[in-house]
FIKOLZA-1660 file (N, C-alpha, C; in steps of 0.1 Angstrom, whole numbers, plus 5000, padded with zeros to 4 digits):
% residues 184
   i   px   py   pz ch aa at
   1 7679 0489 7237  A  P  N
   1 7680 0475 7236  A  P CA
   1 7688 0467 7247  A  P  C
   2 7698 0474 7252  A  S  N
   2 7706 0467 7262  A  S CA
   2 7699 0465 7276  A  S  C
   3 7688 0473 7278  A  S  N
   3 7681 0472 7290  A  S CA
   3 7667 0464 7289  A  S  C
   4 7665 0458 7277  A  F  N
   4 7653 0451 7274  A  F CA
   4 7653 0438 7282  A  F  C
   5 7641 0435 7289  A  W  N
   5 7640 0422 7296  A  W CA
   5 7632 0412 7288  A  W  C
   6 7638 0402 7283  A  S  N
   6 7631 0391 7276  A  S CA
   6 7624 0382 7285  A  S  C
   7 7614 0375 7280  A  N  N
   7 7607 0366 7290  A  N CA
   7 7612 0352 7291  A  N  C
   8 7621 0348 7282  A  N  N
   8 7625 0334 7282  A  N CA
   8 7640 0332 7283  A  N  C
   9 7646 0341 7291  A  T  N
   9 7661 0340 7292  A  T CA
   9 7666 0338 7307  A  T  C
  10 7657 0332 7315  A  A  N
  10 7661 0329 7328  A  A CA
  10 7672 0318 7328  A  A  C
  11 7680 0318 7338  A  R  N
  11 7691 0308 7339  A  R CA
  11 7690 0300 7352  A  R  C
  12 7695 0288 7351  A  E  N
  12 7695 0279 7362  A  E CA
  12 7701 0286 7375  A  E  C
  13 7693 0285 7386  A  G  N
  13 7697 0292 7398  A  G CA
  13 7690 0305 7400  A  G  C
  14 7684 0311 7390  A  D  N
  14 7677 0323 7392  A  D CA
  14 7665 0322 7402  A  D  C
  15 7664 0332 7410  A  A  N
  15 7652 0332 7419  A  A CA
  15 7640 0339 7411  A  A  C
  16 7628 0335 7414  A  L  N
  16 7616 0341 7408  A  L CA
  16 7609 0350 7418  A  L  C
  17 7607 0362 7414  A  I  N
  17 7600 0371 7423  A  I CA
  17 7587 0376 7417  A  I  C
  18 7576 0375 7424  A  L  N
  18 7563 0380 7420  A  L CA
  18 7560 0393 7428  A  L  C
  19 7557 0404 7421  A  T  N
  19 7556 0417 7427  A  T CA
  19 7542 0420 7433  A  T  C
  20 7531 0413 7428  A  K  N
  20 7518 0416 7433  A  K CA
  20 7511 0403 7436  A  K  C
  21 7501 0403 7445  A  P  N
  21 7494 0391 7448  A  P CA
  21 7484 0387 7437  A  P  C
  22 7482 0374 7436  A  L  N
  22 7472 0369 7427  A  L CA
  22 7458 0370 7432  A  L  C
  23 7448 0369 7423  A  G  N
  23 7434 0369 7427  A  G CA
  23 7426 0380 7421  A  G  C
  24 7431 0389 7414  A  T  N
  24 7423 0400 7408  A  T CA
  24 7413 0395 7398  A  T  C
  25 7416 0384 7391  A  G  N
  25 7406 0379 7382  A  G CA
  25 7393 0374 7389  A  G  C
  26 7396 0366 7400  A  I  N
  26 7385 0361 7408  A  I CA
  26 7377 0373 7414  A  I  C
  27 7384 0383 7419  A  L  N
  27 7378 0394 7426  A  L CA
  27 7370 0402 7416  A  L  C
  28 7375 0404 7404  A  S  N
  28 7368 0411 7393  A  S CA
  28 7354 0404 7390  A  S  C
  29 7355 0391 7390  A  T  N
  29 7343 0383 7388  A  T CA
  29 7333 0385 7399  A  T  C
  30 7338 0385 7411  A  A  N
  30 7330 0387 7423  A  A CA
  30 7324 0401 7424  A  A  C
  31 7331 0411 7419  A  I  N
  31 7326 0424 7418  A  I CA
  31 7314 0425 7409  A  I  C
  32 7316 0419 7397  A  K  N
  32 7305 0419 7387  A  K CA
  32 7293 0412 7392  A  K  C
  33 7294 0403 7401  A  A  N
  33 7283 0396 7407  A  A CA
  33 7278 0403 7420  A  A  C
  34 7284 0414 7423  A  D  N
  34 7280 0422 7435  A  D CA
  34 7281 0414 7448  A  D  C
  35 7292 0407 7449  A  L  N
  35 7295 0398 7461  A  L CA
  35 7305 0404 7471  A  L  C
  36 7312 0414 7467  A  L  N
  36 7322 0420 7476  A  L CA
  36 7317 0431 7485  A  L  C
  37 7323 0432 7497  A  N  N
  37 7319 0443 7505  A  N CA
  37 7329 0455 7501  A  N  C
  38 7327 0466 7507  A  S  N
  38 7335 0478 7502  A  S CA
  38 7350 0476 7506  A  S  C
  39 7353 0470 7517  A  A  N
  39 7367 0468 7520  A  A CA
  39 7374 0459 7510  A  A  C
  40 7367 0448 7506  A  Q  N
  40 7372 0439 7496  A  Q CA
  40 7374 0445 7483  A  Q  C
  41 7364 0454 7479  A  I  N
  41 7365 0461 7466  A  I CA
  41 7377 0470 7467  A  I  C
  42 7379 0477 7478  A  K  N
  42 7390 0486 7479  A  K CA
  42 7403 0479 7478  A  K  C
  43 7405 0468 7484  A  Q  N
  43 7417 0460 7483  A  Q CA
  43 7420 0455 7469  A  Q  C
  44 7409 0451 7462  A  A  N
  44 7411 0446 7448  A  A CA
  44 7415 0458 7439  A  A  C
  45 7409 0469 7441  A  V  N
  45 7412 0481 7433  A  V CA
  45 7426 0486 7435  A  V  C
  46 7430 0486 7448  A  E  N
  46 7443 0491 7451  A  E CA
  46 7454 0482 7445  A  E  C
  47 7451 0469 7445  A  T  N
  47 7461 0460 7439  A  T CA
  47 7462 0462 7424  A  T  C
  48 7450 0464 7417  A  M  N
  48 7450 0466 7403  A  M CA
  48 7455 0480 7399  A  M  C
  49 7454 0489 7408  A  R  N
  49 7458 0503 7405  A  R CA
  49 7473 0505 7406  A  R  C
  50 7480 0496 7413  A  Q  N
  50 7494 0497 7415  A  Q CA
  50 7501 0494 7401  A  Q  C
  51 7508 0504 7396  A  L  N
  51 7514 0502 7383  A  L CA
  51 7527 0494 7384  A  L  C
  52 7530 0487 7373  A  N  N
  52 7543 0479 7373  A  N CA
  52 7555 0488 7370  A  N  C
  53 7552 0500 7365  A  F  N
  53 7562 0510 7362  A  F CA
  53 7572 0512 7373  A  F  C
  54 7566 0514 7385  A  Y  N
  54 7574 0517 7397  A  Y CA
  54 7583 0505 7401  A  Y  C
  55 7578 0493 7399  A  A  N
  55 7586 0481 7402  A  A CA
  55 7599 0481 7393  A  A  C
  56 7597 0484 7380  A  V  N
  56 7608 0485 7371  A  V CA
  56 7618 0495 7375  A  V  C
  57 7613 0506 7380  A  D  N
  57 7622 0517 7384  A  D CA
  57 7630 0512 7397  A  D  C
  58 7623 0505 7406  A  A  N
  58 7630 0501 7418  A  A CA
  58 7641 0491 7416  A  A  C
  59 7641 0484 7404  A  L  N
  59 7650 0474 7401  A  L CA
  59 7662 0479 7393  A  L  C
  60 7664 0492 7391  A  K  N
  60 7675 0497 7384  A  K CA
  60 7688 0492 7391  A  K  C
  61 7697 0488 7383  A  G  N
  61 7710 0483 7388  A  G CA
  61 7710 0468 7392  A  G  C
  62 7698 0462 7392  A  I  N
  62 7697 0447 7395  A  I CA
  62 7696 0440 7382  A  I  C
  63 7703 0429 7381  A  R  N
  63 7703 0421 7368  A  R CA
  63 7690 0413 7368  A  R  C
  64 7681 0417 7359  A  V  N
  64 7669 0409 7357  A  V CA
  64 7672 0400 7345  A  V  C
  65 7672 0387 7346  A  T  N
  65 7675 0379 7335  A  T CA
  65 7663 0375 7326  A  T  C
  66 7651 0376 7332  A  A  N
  66 7639 0374 7324  A  A CA
  66 7627 0380 7332  A  A  C
  67 7617 0384 7325  A  A  N
  67 7605 0390 7331  A  A CA
  67 7593 0389 7322  A  A  C
  68 7582 0389 7329  A  T  N
  68 7569 0389 7322  A  T CA
  68 7559 0396 7332  A  T  C
  69 7548 0400 7326  A  D  N
  69 7537 0405 7335  A  D CA
  69 7526 0394 7336  A  D  C
  70 7520 0393 7347  A  I  N
  70 7510 0383 7349  A  I CA
  70 7496 0390 7346  A  I  C
  71 7490 0386 7335  A  T  N
  71 7477 0392 7331  A  T CA
  71 7468 0380 7328  A  T  C
  72 7461 0381 7317  A  G  N
  72 7450 0372 7313  A  G CA
  72 7453 0357 7313  A  G  C
  73 7466 0354 7310  A  F  N
  73 7469 0339 7310  A  F CA
  73 7473 0334 7323  A  F  C
  74 7472 0342 7334  A  G  N
  74 7475 0337 7347  A  G CA
  74 7489 0335 7350  A  G  C
  75 7492 0332 7363  A  F  N
  75 7506 0329 7367  A  F CA
  75 7512 0318 7359  A  F  C
  76 7506 0306 7359  A  F  N
  76 7512 0295 7352  A  F CA
  76 7513 0297 7337  A  F  C
  77 7503 0304 7331  A  G  N
  77 7503 0306 7317  A  G CA
  77 7515 0315 7313  A  G  C
  78 7517 0326 7320  A  H  N
  78 7528 0334 7317  A  H CA
  78 7541 0328 7321  A  H  C
  79 7542 0320 7332  A  L  N
  79 7554 0313 7336  A  L CA
  79 7558 0303 7325  A  L  C
  80 7548 0297 7319  A  S  N
  80 7552 0288 7308  A  S CA
  80 7559 0295 7296  A  S  C
  81 7556 0308 7294  A  E  N
  81 7563 0315 7284  A  E CA
  81 7577 0318 7288  A  E  C
  82 7580 0317 7301  A  M  N
  82 7594 0320 7305  A  M CA
  82 7603 0308 7304  A  M  C
  83 7597 0296 7301  A  L  N
  83 7605 0284 7300  A  L CA
  83 7615 0285 7288  A  L  C
  84 7626 0278 7289  A  N  N
  84 7635 0276 7278  A  N CA
  84 7641 0262 7278  A  N  C
  85 7649 0258 7268  A  D  N
  85 7654 0245 7267  A  D CA
  85 7662 0240 7279  A  D  C
  86 7668 0249 7286  A  K  N
  86 7678 0246 7297  A  K CA
  86 7672 0245 7311  A  K  C
  87 7660 0251 7313  A  I  N
  87 7655 0252 7327  A  I CA
  87 7641 0248 7328  A  I  C
  88 7638 0245 7341  A  S  N
  88 7624 0243 7346  A  S CA
  88 7623 0252 7358  A  S  C
  89 7611 0254 7362  A  F  N
  89 7609 0262 7374  A  F CA
  89 7603 0254 7385  A  F  C
  90 7608 0256 7397  A  E  N
  90 7603 0250 7409  A  E CA
  90 7596 0261 7417  A  E  C
  91 7583 0259 7419  A  I  N
  91 7574 0270 7425  A  I CA
  91 7571 0266 7439  A  I  C
  92 7573 0276 7448  A  Y  N
  92 7570 0274 7462  A  Y CA
  92 7556 0278 7464  A  Y  C
  93 7546 0269 7461  A  A  N
  93 7532 0273 7461  A  A CA
  93 7527 0280 7473  A  A  C
  94 7532 0277 7485  A  D  N
  94 7528 0283 7497  A  D CA
  94 7533 0297 7498  A  D  C
  95 7543 0301 7490  A  S  N
  95 7549 0314 7491  A  S CA
  95 7543 0324 7481  A  S  C
  96 7535 0319 7472  A  V  N
  96 7529 0328 7462  A  V CA
  96 7518 0337 7469  A  V  C
  97 7520 0350 7468  A  P  N
  97 7510 0359 7475  A  P CA
  97 7496 0358 7468  A  P  C
  98 7486 0358 7476  A  V  N
  98 7472 0357 7471  A  V CA
  98 7464 0367 7480  A  V  C
  99 7456 0375 7473  A  I  N
  99 7446 0384 7481  A  I CA
  99 7437 0375 7489  A  I  C
 100 7436 0377 7502  A  A  N
 100 7428 0368 7510  A  A CA
 100 7413 0366 7505  A  A  C
 101 7407 0377 7501  A  A  N
 101 7393 0375 7497  A  A CA
 101 7392 0367 7484  A  A  C
 102 7403 0367 7476  A  A  N
 102 7402 0358 7464  A  A CA
 102 7402 0343 7468  A  A  C
 103 7409 0340 7478  A  R  N
 103 7409 0326 7483  A  R CA
 103 7395 0322 7487  A  R  C
 104 7389 0331 7494  A  E  N
 104 7375 0329 7499  A  E CA
 104 7365 0326 7487  A  E  C
 105 7366 0335 7477  A  F  N
 105 7357 0334 7466  A  F CA
 105 7360 0322 7457  A  F  C
 106 7373 0319 7456  A  A  N
 106 7377 0307 7448  A  A CA
 106 7371 0295 7454  A  A  C
 107 7372 0294 7468  A  D  N
 107 7367 0282 7475  A  D CA
 107 7352 0281 7473  A  D  C
 108 7345 0293 7470  A  M  N
 108 7330 0292 7468  A  M CA
 108 7327 0290 7453  A  M  C
 109 7337 0289 7445  A  G  N
 109 7335 0286 7431  A  G CA
 109 7333 0298 7422  A  G  C
 110 7336 0310 7427  A  I  N
 110 7335 0322 7419  A  I CA
 110 7348 0324 7412  A  I  C
 111 7349 0318 7400  A  I  N
 111 7361 0318 7392  A  I CA
 111 7358 0321 7378  A  I  C
 112 7366 0331 7372  A  P  N
 112 7363 0334 7358  A  P CA
 112 7366 0323 7348  A  P  C
 113 7358 0322 7338  A  E  N
 113 7360 0311 7328  A  E CA
 113 7374 0311 7322  A  E  C
 114 7380 0323 7321  A  G  N
 114 7394 0324 7316  A  G CA
 114 7403 0316 7324  A  G  C
 115 7401 0315 7337  A  S  N
 115 7410 0308 7346  A  S CA
 115 7410 0293 7343  A  S  C
 116 7398 0288 7340  A  Y  N
 116 7396 0274 7336  A  Y CA
 116 7403 0271 7323  A  Y  C
 117 7402 0280 7314  A  K  N
 117 7409 0279 7301  A  K CA
 117 7424 0279 7302  A  K  C
 118 7428 0288 7312  A  N  N
 118 7443 0289 7314  A  N CA
 118 7448 0275 7320  A  N  C
 119 7440 0269 7329  A  R  N
 119 7444 0256 7334  A  R CA
 119 7444 0246 7324  A  R  C
 120 7434 0246 7315  A  E  N
 120 7434 0236 7304  A  E CA
 120 7447 0237 7295  A  E  C
 121 7451 0250 7292  A  F  N
 121 7463 0252 7284  A  F CA
 121 7476 0249 7292  A  F  C
 122 7478 0255 7304  A  A  N
 122 7491 0255 7310  A  A CA
 122 7493 0242 7319  A  A  C
 123 7483 0235 7322  A  S  N
 123 7485 0223 7331  A  S CA
 123 7495 0213 7324  A  S  C
 124 7496 0213 7311  A  K  N
 124 7505 0204 7305  A  K CA
 124 7520 0207 7308  A  K  C
 125 7523 0219 7313  A  F  N
 125 7536 0222 7317  A  F CA
 125 7539 0219 7332  A  F  C
 126 7528 0216 7339  A  V  N
 126 7529 0216 7354  A  V CA
 126 7529 0201 7359  A  V  C
 127 7539 0198 7367  A  G  N
 127 7540 0185 7373  A  G CA
 127 7532 0185 7386  A  G  C
 128 7520 0179 7387  A  G  N
 128 7512 0179 7399  A  G CA
 128 7500 0187 7398  A  G  C
 129 7491 0186 7408  A  E  N
 129 7479 0193 7408  A  E CA
 129 7481 0206 7415  A  E  C
 130 7476 0217 7408  A  A  N
 130 7478 0230 7413  A  A CA
 130 7465 0238 7416  A  A  C
 131 7466 0247 7426  A  D  N
 131 7455 0255 7430  A  D CA
 131 7450 0264 7418  A  D  C
 132 7437 0265 7416  A  I  N
 132 7431 0273 7405  A  I CA
 132 7436 0288 7405  A  I  C
 133 7440 0293 7417  A  L  N
 133 7445 0306 7418  A  L CA
 133 7458 0308 7410  A  L  C
 134 7466 0298 7408  A  L  N
 134 7478 0299 7400  A  L CA
 134 7475 0299 7385  A  L  C
 135 7462 0297 7381  A  Y  N
 135 7458 0299 7368  A  Y CA
 135 7449 0311 7366  A  Y  C
 136 7446 0318 7377  A  D  N
 136 7436 0329 7377  A  D CA
 136 7440 0340 7366  A  D  C
 137 7430 0343 7358  A  A  N
 137 7432 0353 7347  A  A CA
 137 7433 0367 7354  A  A  C
 138 7444 0372 7356  A  Q  N
 138 7446 0385 7363  A  Q CA
 138 7442 0397 7355  A  Q  C
 139 7436 0406 7363  A  T  N
 139 7434 0420 7358  A  T CA
 139 7444 0429 7364  A  T  C
 140 7453 0435 7356  A  S  N
 140 7464 0443 7361  A  S CA
 140 7472 0436 7371  A  S  C
 141 7478 0425 7367  A  G  N
 141 7486 0417 7376  A  G CA
 141 7500 0423 7377  A  G  C
 142 7508 0416 7385  A  G  N
 142 7522 0421 7388  A  G CA
 142 7532 0416 7378  A  G  C
 143 7544 0418 7381  A  L  N
 143 7555 0413 7373  A  L CA
 143 7561 0400 7379  A  L  C
 144 7565 0391 7371  A  L  N
 144 7572 0379 7375  A  L CA
 144 7587 0380 7369  A  L  C
 145 7596 0381 7378  A  L  N
 145 7610 0384 7375  A  L CA
 145 7619 0373 7379  A  L  C
 146 7629 0370 7370  A  A  N
 146 7640 0361 7373  A  A CA
 146 7652 0369 7375  A  A  C
 147 7658 0367 7387  A  V  N
 147 7670 0375 7391  A  V CA
 147 7680 0365 7397  A  V  C
 148 7693 0368 7395  A  P  N
 148 7703 0359 7402  A  P CA
 148 7700 0358 7417  A  P  C
 149 7702 0346 7423  A  Q  N
 149 7699 0345 7437  A  Q CA
 149 7707 0355 7446  A  Q  C
 150 7719 0358 7441  A  S  N
 150 7727 0368 7449  A  S CA
 150 7721 0382 7449  A  S  C
 151 7712 0385 7440  A  E  N
 151 7705 0398 7440  A  E CA
 151 7691 0397 7444  A  E  C
 152 7686 0386 7447  A  A  N
 152 7671 0384 7450  A  A CA
 152 7667 0392 7463  A  A  C
 153 7674 0391 7473  A  N  N
 153 7670 0398 7486  A  N CA
 153 7671 0413 7484  A  N  C
 154 7681 0418 7477  A  L  N
 154 7681 0432 7474  A  L CA
 154 7669 0436 7465  A  L  C
 155 7666 0429 7455  A  A  N
 155 7655 0432 7446  A  A CA
 155 7642 0432 7455  A  A  C
 156 7640 0422 7463  A  L  N
 156 7628 0421 7471  A  L CA
 156 7627 0433 7481  A  L  C
 157 7638 0437 7487  A  S  N
 157 7638 0448 7496  A  S CA
 157 7635 0461 7489  A  S  C
 158 7640 0463 7477  A  R  N
 158 7637 0475 7469  A  R CA
 158 7622 0475 7465  A  R  C
 159 7617 0464 7461  A  L  N
 159 7603 0463 7457  A  L CA
 159 7594 0467 7468  A  L  C
 160 7597 0462 7480  A  K  N
 160 7589 0465 7492  A  K CA
 160 7590 0480 7495  A  K  C
 161 7602 0485 7494  A  E  N
 161 7603 0500 7497  A  E CA
 161 7595 0508 7487  A  E  C
 162 7594 0503 7475  A  A  N
 162 7586 0510 7465  A  A CA
 162 7571 0508 7466  A  A  C
 163 7567 0501 7476  A  G  N
 163 7553 0499 7478  A  G CA
 163 7547 0486 7474  A  G  C
 164 7555 0477 7469  A  Y  N
 164 7550 0463 7465  A  Y CA
 164 7552 0454 7477  A  Y  C
 165 7544 0456 7487  A  E  N
 165 7545 0449 7500  A  E CA
 165 7543 0434 7499  A  E  C
 166 7535 0430 7489  A  S  N
 166 7533 0416 7488  A  S CA
 166 7543 0408 7480  A  S  C
 167 7553 0416 7475  A  S  N
 167 7564 0409 7467  A  S CA
 167 7570 0397 7475  A  S  C
 168 7572 0387 7467  A  A  N
 168 7578 0375 7474  A  A CA
 168 7586 0367 7464  A  A  C
 169 7596 0359 7469  A  I  N
 169 7603 0350 7462  A  I CA
 169 7594 0337 7461  A  I  C
 170 7590 0334 7449  A  V  N
 170 7580 0323 7447  A  V CA
 170 7586 0310 7440  A  V  C
 171 7599 0310 7437  A  G  N
 171 7604 0299 7430  A  G CA
 171 7619 0301 7426  A  G  C
 172 7624 0290 7419  A  I  N
 172 7637 0290 7414  A  I CA
 172 7638 0283 7401  A  I  C
 173 7647 0288 7393  A  A  N
 173 7650 0281 7380  A  A CA
 173 7660 0270 7382  A  A  C
 174 7656 0258 7378  A  K  N
 174 7665 0246 7379  A  K CA
 174 7668 0240 7366  A  K  C
 175 7677 0230 7366  A  K  N
 175 7680 0223 7354  A  K CA
 175 7668 0217 7348  A  K  C
 176 7666 0217 7335  A  R  N
 176 7654 0212 7328  A  R CA
 176 7651 0198 7333  A  R  C
 177 7638 0196 7337  A  G  N
 177 7633 0183 7341  A  G CA
 177 7622 0178 7332  A  G  C
 178 7615 0168 7337  A  E  N
 178 7604 0163 7329  A  E CA
 178 7593 0173 7327  A  E  C
 179 7590 0181 7337  A  Y  N
 179 7580 0191 7336  A  Y CA
 179 7587 0205 7336  A  Y  C
 180 7581 0214 7329  A  G  N
 180 7587 0228 7329  A  G CA
 180 7584 0235 7343  A  G  C
 181 7573 0231 7349  A  I  N
 181 7569 0238 7362  A  I CA
 181 7566 0227 7372  A  I  C
 182 7573 0228 7383  A  N  N
 182 7571 0218 7394  A  N CA
 182 7567 0225 7407  A  N  C
 183 7559 0219 7415  A  L  N
 183 7554 0225 7427  A  L CA
 183 7562 0219 7439  A  L  C
 184 7565 0228 7448  A  R  N
 184 7572 0223 7460  A  R CA
 184 7564 0228 7472  A  R  C
% end
């Protein structure tokens, strides 16, 4: 029980780290439509195949104040579950890792229905217009972690050493504002 990571216990000042790139929902839809070439399929499968177990192991000794996995409710859907009465999240939209082919297919309109439903649900938490990829219904997505800023670079370094090369600091927890999620 002492090592359990809750999803809604982030604190003001915590950095947000995403361990895997977004886009697996869009790419899964493109695979079903037989639109991907073999290199794109390989990249999608490699991303989905990477287990979150190893990320957890890489973070031993680092204070994780809150965590969730990014799956069917998408990045913003799961991020909304991390909100609490004291904080909002500021997201660095340009820093959120995305699989390149997913951007290409999203621009062509190859988007799973679940991603639109995620946008319908989670947009009420978001201040501003956001890219559909931030709502993409992930298949085997990564972890979203809140860690004290003083430990964020160490956490990021360990994640990359463990093979999570796309890991990135994607935001920060701030004092509660009008919206739970704000884009920067």
